[in-house]
N, C-alpha and C positions, 0 to 999 in steps of 0.2 A: 423556120423549117422549110418553107416553100422555096425561099431563095437558095437555101443549101442544095435542095434537089435540083433546081435549075442549074446551079453552078456545076453540080456533079455531071450533068449531061454535057455541058459545055467543056468540062475538063476531059471527059472521055466516056460519058454515059455509064457512070458507076452505079446509078440507081437500077434496081432490078425491074422497075416498071418503066415502060416506054413513055415518051412524051404525051401520048394520047391519054394515058392514065392520069398524068399530071394535070392535063387540061380539064379532065372530068373532076378531079379533086378541087381545082380552083373554082370551077362552076358551083360545086357543092358548097364551098365556103361563101 
């Protein structure tokens, strides 16, 4: 799922959450 979100941002930022949120999520994991 993480890879999918990252790809979404690269594709055109389709994720509702900004990259900052992704970074926080990765740290939590």
